[in-house]
PyMOL CGO cylinders between C-alpha atoms (Angstrom):
from pymol import cmd
from pymol.cgo import CYLINDER

trace = [
    CYLINDER, -32.04, 3.91, 3.79, -29.64, 5.40, 1.09, 0.3, 1, 1, 1, 1, 1, 1,
    CYLINDER, -29.64, 5.40, 1.09, -29.15, 10.01, 1.87, 0.3, 1, 1, 1, 1, 1, 1,
    CYLINDER, -29.15, 10.01, 1.87, -29.91, 12.39, -0.85, 0.3, 1, 1, 1, 1, 1, 1,
    CYLINDER, -29.91, 12.39, -0.85, -26.66, 14.33, -1.47, 0.3, 1, 1, 1, 1, 1, 1,
    CYLINDER, -26.66, 14.33, -1.47, -25.77, 16.80, -3.48, 0.3, 1, 1, 1, 1, 1, 1,
    CYLINDER, -25.77, 16.80, -3.48, -22.14, 16.32, -5.84, 0.3, 1, 1, 1, 1, 1, 1,
    CYLINDER, -22.14, 16.32, -5.84, -20.68, 18.06, -8.04, 0.3, 1, 1, 1, 1, 1, 1,
    CYLINDER, -20.68, 18.06, -8.04, -18.37, 16.41, -10.89, 0.3, 1, 1, 1, 1, 1, 1,
    CYLINDER, -18.37, 16.41, -10.89, -15.93, 17.70, -12.89, 0.3, 1, 1, 1, 1, 1, 1,
    CYLINDER, -15.93, 17.70, -12.89, -17.30, 17.44, -17.22, 0.3, 1, 1, 1, 1, 1, 1,
    CYLINDER, -17.30, 17.44, -17.22, -13.98, 14.85, -17.37, 0.3, 1, 1, 1, 1, 1, 1,
    CYLINDER, -13.98, 14.85, -17.37, -15.78, 12.96, -14.44, 0.3, 1, 1, 1, 1, 1, 1,
    CYLINDER, -15.78, 12.96, -14.44, -18.62, 13.40, -14.86, 0.3, 1, 1, 1, 1, 1, 1,
    CYLINDER, -18.62, 13.40, -14.86, -18.32, 11.83, -19.07, 0.3, 1, 1, 1, 1, 1, 1,
    CYLINDER, -18.32, 11.83, -19.07, -16.45, 8.86, -17.54, 0.3, 1, 1, 1, 1, 1, 1,
    CYLINDER, -16.45, 8.86, -17.54, -19.25, 8.01, -15.09, 0.3, 1, 1, 1, 1, 1, 1,
    CYLINDER, -19.25, 8.01, -15.09, -21.75, 8.22, -17.86, 0.3, 1, 1, 1, 1, 1, 1,
    CYLINDER, -21.75, 8.22, -17.86, -19.85, 5.96, -20.16, 0.3, 1, 1, 1, 1, 1, 1,
    CYLINDER, -19.85, 5.96, -20.16, -19.86, 3.01, -17.14, 0.3, 1, 1, 1, 1, 1, 1,
    CYLINDER, -19.86, 3.01, -17.14, -23.91, 3.47, -16.89, 0.3, 1, 1, 1, 1, 1, 1,
    CYLINDER, -23.91, 3.47, -16.89, -23.80, 2.88, -21.09, 0.3, 1, 1, 1, 1, 1, 1,
    CYLINDER, -23.80, 2.88, -21.09, -21.13, -0.15, -21.26, 0.3, 1, 1, 1, 1, 1, 1,
    CYLINDER, -21.13, -0.15, -21.26, -23.88, -1.75, -18.81, 0.3, 1, 1, 1, 1, 1, 1,
    CYLINDER, -23.88, -1.75, -18.81, -21.53, -1.92, -16.09, 0.3, 1, 1, 1, 1, 1, 1,
    CYLINDER, -21.53, -1.92, -16.09, -23.32, 0.33, -13.72, 0.3, 1, 1, 1, 1, 1, 1,
    CYLINDER, -23.32, 0.33, -13.72, -27.22, 0.98, -12.91, 0.3, 1, 1, 1, 1, 1, 1,
    CYLINDER, -27.22, 0.98, -12.91, -26.64, 4.34, -13.25, 0.3, 1, 1, 1, 1, 1, 1,
    CYLINDER, -26.64, 4.34, -13.25, -24.31, 7.62, -12.19, 0.3, 1, 1, 1, 1, 1, 1,
    CYLINDER, -24.31, 7.62, -12.19, -25.55, 7.15, -8.74, 0.3, 1, 1, 1, 1, 1, 1,
    CYLINDER, -25.55, 7.15, -8.74, -24.35, 3.45, -8.35, 0.3, 1, 1, 1, 1, 1, 1,
    CYLINDER, -24.35, 3.45, -8.35, -20.98, 4.12, -9.85, 0.3, 1, 1, 1, 1, 1, 1,
    CYLINDER, -20.98, 4.12, -9.85, -20.52, 6.76, -6.86, 0.3, 1, 1, 1, 1, 1, 1,
    CYLINDER, -20.52, 6.76, -6.86, -21.30, 4.84, -4.48, 0.3, 1, 1, 1, 1, 1, 1,
    CYLINDER, -21.30, 4.84, -4.48, -18.56, 2.05, -5.37, 0.3, 1, 1, 1, 1, 1, 1,
    CYLINDER, -18.56, 2.05, -5.37, -16.26, 4.74, -5.97, 0.3, 1, 1, 1, 1, 1, 1,
    CYLINDER, -16.26, 4.74, -5.97, -16.95, 5.64, -2.63, 0.3, 1, 1, 1, 1, 1, 1,
    CYLINDER, -16.95, 5.64, -2.63, -17.46, 1.91, -1.37, 0.3, 1, 1, 1, 1, 1, 1,
    CYLINDER, -17.46, 1.91, -1.37, -13.26, 1.33, -2.72, 0.3, 1, 1, 1, 1, 1, 1,
    CYLINDER, -13.26, 1.33, -2.72, -12.11, 4.27, -1.67, 0.3, 1, 1, 1, 1, 1, 1,
    CYLINDER, -12.11, 4.27, -1.67, -13.85, 3.03, 2.00, 0.3, 1, 1, 1, 1, 1, 1,
    CYLINDER, -13.85, 3.03, 2.00, -11.81, -0.33, 2.07, 0.3, 1, 1, 1, 1, 1, 1,
    CYLINDER, -11.81, -0.33, 2.07, -8.26, 1.44, 1.08, 0.3, 1, 1, 1, 1, 1, 1,
    CYLINDER, -8.26, 1.44, 1.08, -8.08, 4.44, 3.12, 0.3, 1, 1, 1, 1, 1, 1,
    CYLINDER, -8.08, 4.44, 3.12, -9.05, 1.48, 5.94, 0.3, 1, 1, 1, 1, 1, 1,
    CYLINDER, -9.05, 1.48, 5.94, -6.26, -0.83, 4.14, 0.3, 1, 1, 1, 1, 1, 1,
    CYLINDER, -6.26, -0.83, 4.14, -3.54, 2.21, 4.02, 0.3, 1, 1, 1, 1, 1, 1,
    CYLINDER, -3.54, 2.21, 4.02, -4.41, 2.65, 7.85, 0.3, 1, 1, 1, 1, 1, 1,
    CYLINDER, -4.41, 2.65, 7.85, -4.08, -1.20, 8.63, 0.3, 1, 1, 1, 1, 1, 1,
    CYLINDER, -4.08, -1.20, 8.63, -1.13, -1.69, 7.17, 0.3, 1, 1, 1, 1, 1, 1,
    CYLINDER, -1.13, -1.69, 7.17, 0.10, 2.00, 8.87, 0.3, 1, 1, 1, 1, 1, 1,
    CYLINDER, 0.10, 2.00, 8.87, -0.13, 0.67, 12.56, 0.3, 1, 1, 1, 1, 1, 1,
    CYLINDER, -0.13, 0.67, 12.56, 1.16, -3.04, 11.15, 0.3, 1, 1, 1, 1, 1, 1,
    CYLINDER, 1.16, -3.04, 11.15, 3.77, -0.43, 10.26, 0.3, 1, 1, 1, 1, 1, 1,
    CYLINDER, 3.77, -0.43, 10.26, 4.12, 1.22, 13.45, 0.3, 1, 1, 1, 1, 1, 1,
    CYLINDER, 4.12, 1.22, 13.45, 3.71, -1.25, 15.21, 0.3, 1, 1, 1, 1, 1, 1,
    CYLINDER, 3.71, -1.25, 15.21, 6.78, -3.28, 13.41, 0.3, 1, 1, 1, 1, 1, 1,
    CYLINDER, 6.78, -3.28, 13.41, 9.12, -0.16, 14.33, 0.3, 1, 1, 1, 1, 1, 1,
    CYLINDER, 9.12, -0.16, 14.33, 7.74, -0.77, 18.17, 0.3, 1, 1, 1, 1, 1, 1,
    CYLINDER, 7.74, -0.77, 18.17, 8.81, -4.03, 18.37, 0.3, 1, 1, 1, 1, 1, 1,
    CYLINDER, 8.81, -4.03, 18.37, 12.30, -2.83, 16.61, 0.3, 1, 1, 1, 1, 1, 1,
    CYLINDER, 12.30, -2.83, 16.61, 13.47, 0.07, 18.39, 0.3, 1, 1, 1, 1, 1, 1,
    CYLINDER, 13.47, 0.07, 18.39, 12.74, -1.87, 21.53, 0.3, 1, 1, 1, 1, 1, 1,
    CYLINDER, 12.74, -1.87, 21.53, 15.03, -4.77, 20.29, 0.3, 1, 1, 1, 1, 1, 1,
    CYLINDER, 15.03, -4.77, 20.29, 18.84, -5.03, 20.13, 0.3, 1, 1, 1, 1, 1, 1,
    CYLINDER, 18.84, -5.03, 20.13, 20.53, -2.67, 17.16, 0.3, 1, 1, 1, 1, 1, 1,
    CYLINDER, 20.53, -2.67, 17.16, 23.75, -2.59, 15.77, 0.3, 1, 1, 1, 1, 1, 1,
    CYLINDER, 23.75, -2.59, 15.77, 26.14, -0.58, 15.44, 0.3, 1, 1, 1, 1, 1, 1,
    CYLINDER, 26.14, -0.58, 15.44, 27.48, 0.66, 11.39, 0.3, 1, 1, 1, 1, 1, 1,
    CYLINDER, 27.48, 0.66, 11.39, 30.53, -1.03, 12.71, 0.3, 1, 1, 1, 1, 1, 1,
    CYLINDER, 30.53, -1.03, 12.71, 30.01, -4.77, 13.34, 0.3, 1, 1, 1, 1, 1, 1,
    CYLINDER, 30.01, -4.77, 13.34, 27.54, -4.08, 10.43, 0.3, 1, 1, 1, 1, 1, 1,
    CYLINDER, 27.54, -4.08, 10.43, 30.19, -4.30, 8.28, 0.3, 1, 1, 1, 1, 1, 1,
    CYLINDER, 30.19, -4.30, 8.28, 31.98, -6.89, 10.38, 0.3, 1, 1, 1, 1, 1, 1,
    CYLINDER, 31.98, -6.89, 10.38, 29.60, -8.34, 10.00, 0.3, 1, 1, 1, 1, 1, 1,
    CYLINDER, 29.60, -8.34, 10.00, 28.61, -7.93, 6.07, 0.3, 1, 1, 1, 1, 1, 1,
    CYLINDER, 28.61, -7.93, 6.07, 32.32, -9.08, 5.58, 0.3, 1, 1, 1, 1, 1, 1,
    CYLINDER, 32.32, -9.08, 5.58, 32.15, -12.55, 6.65, 0.3, 1, 1, 1, 1, 1, 1,
    CYLINDER, 32.15, -12.55, 6.65, 29.34, -13.01, 5.33, 0.3, 1, 1, 1, 1, 1, 1,
    CYLINDER, 29.34, -13.01, 5.33, 31.11, -12.41, 2.07, 0.3, 1, 1, 1, 1, 1, 1,
    CYLINDER, 31.11, -12.41, 2.07, 33.58, -14.05, 2.39, 0.3, 1, 1, 1, 1, 1, 1,
    CYLINDER, 33.58, -14.05, 2.39, 32.21, -17.28, 3.70, 0.3, 1, 1, 1, 1, 1, 1,
    CYLINDER, 32.21, -17.28, 3.70, 30.21, -16.71, 0.41, 0.3, 1, 1, 1, 1, 1, 1,
    CYLINDER, 30.21, -16.71, 0.41, 33.40, -16.92, -1.50, 0.3, 1, 1, 1, 1, 1, 1,
    CYLINDER, 33.40, -16.92, -1.50, 34.89, -20.13, 0.17, 0.3, 1, 1, 1, 1, 1, 1,
    CYLINDER, 34.89, -20.13, 0.17, 31.46, -21.89, -0.13, 0.3, 1, 1, 1, 1, 1, 1,
    CYLINDER, 31.46, -21.89, -0.13, 31.47, -21.18, -2.96, 0.3, 1, 1, 1, 1, 1, 1,
    CYLINDER, 31.47, -21.18, -2.96, 35.51, -21.39, -3.80, 0.3, 1, 1, 1, 1, 1, 1,
    CYLINDER, 35.51, -21.39, -3.80, 35.52, -17.71, -5.98, 0.3, 1, 1, 1, 1, 1, 1,
    CYLINDER, 35.52, -17.71, -5.98, 39.26, -16.06, -5.24, 0.3, 1, 1, 1, 1, 1, 1,
    CYLINDER, 39.26, -16.06, -5.24, 38.60, -12.68, -4.77, 0.3, 1, 1, 1, 1, 1, 1,
]
cmd.load_cgo(trace, "trace")
């Protein structure tokens, strides 16, 4: 069952919606708006899922082991040295 609602569109939005109908991509301006709301809902749900996943990763990482800046610098230097030796590149 549909719900009747009155909305306001800018001139540019209304022209775009009418153009989509005239091109035969949608049967009515109402169909354009319904599809637009469906896309917005999908995007919002995807953003919420992505945010939840990022929060879960951050929480898991915050409970893990931390490496100090100095230790990380040492690890990077050692990795570069290994790569240079493997590739036989002189520094």
